[in-house]
N, C-alpha and C positions, 0 to 999 in steps of 0.2 A: 504494500500500500504506500502510496505517496500522497501526502496531505498538505494542504496549505490553509492556514487560518485566515479568514476574511471577515472584515467588519461589515455588518449589514447596513444598508441605507437607513437613515433615521425613520423615514416614512414607512418602512416595512418591519423594523425591529420590534415594535409593539405587537404586531401580528404574529411574528415568529415566537415571541415570548408567550403569547396566548396559546399557541399550539403546545408548547412545553408545559404550561400550567395545566392545561386540560388533561394531559396524560401523565402528570407527575405522580410518582408512586404507583404506576400502572403495572408493575412487575407481578410476580406471583401468577404468571400465566395470562394476565389480562391483555397485555399487548406484547405477546411473544409469537414469533413466526409459527410455532407448532399449534398455537391455540387462537390464532388471529381469526376474528369473525368478519364476514363480508361487510356487515354494517359498519365496522370500525374502519375498514379500507374505504368504503363509500364516504363516510364522514370526513376522513382525511383528504380524499380526492376533492370533495366539495370545498373544503377549507382552502386547499391550494388553488383551486380554480378561481376563487374570489380574489386571490392575490395575483392572478395571471401566471400561475405556475402549474406544473403537473408532475405526476410520478407514474406515468403510463408504463414505463419499462422498469422503473426501480422500486415499485411498491412492495416487492417481496422483501426488501430490506427494512420495512417498517417494524420497529420494536420500541419498547420503552427506552427513551433517552437518545434514540437515533431515528431521525425523521428524514426519509429520502426525498430528493427532488431530482428529476431527470436532468442530466448534465447537458445543457444546451447553452450556446452563447447568449441567447435571449434570456434564459433564466438567470444566468450569472449576472448579466447586465441589470436585470430587474432587482436582484438581491444586493448587489454591492457595486461600489465605484472602484474597487481595488482589483477587479477581475482581469486576469491576463487573457489574451485570445486563446481559446481552447486548443487551437492548432499548435500552439507553442508548448502545451503541457500534457497532451495526450495524443495517442496514435488514432487518427480518424480515417485510416485507410479501409476499415471495415465498411461493408455496404450499409449497415445501420450503426453508425458510430455511437449512438447513445448506449449501446451495450458495453462500451469500453470504460465508462466512468460514471460516477454517481456523485451528486452533491448531497452531503449529509449535514443536517442541522443537528449538532451534538449538544445535548442539554446537560445541565449540571447533575442530573440524575442518571446519566449514562453509566451503565455497569461495566 
């Protein structure tokens, strides 16, 4: 794994914090890949959609403390002013490059 910490745009930071608060202390199987309910995925997808984001490819990474967002330049630009061009930090030669990387919102309750 190669990771880069990015500061969210002020306009979106409160929304990201709301996602974290909603799922805080959601461990014990509540938000774990083995026990994930479709309604939880739908709720998360709807929340991201309201922010102009999605997790169409990366939703399987959804778990307590780690909230996936598909790695696209559009999403990075929406989330932060610090984003590098994706072409500089990942191999996008695959036909569907979004399988190569994921943006993770890591919360303070990440295990």
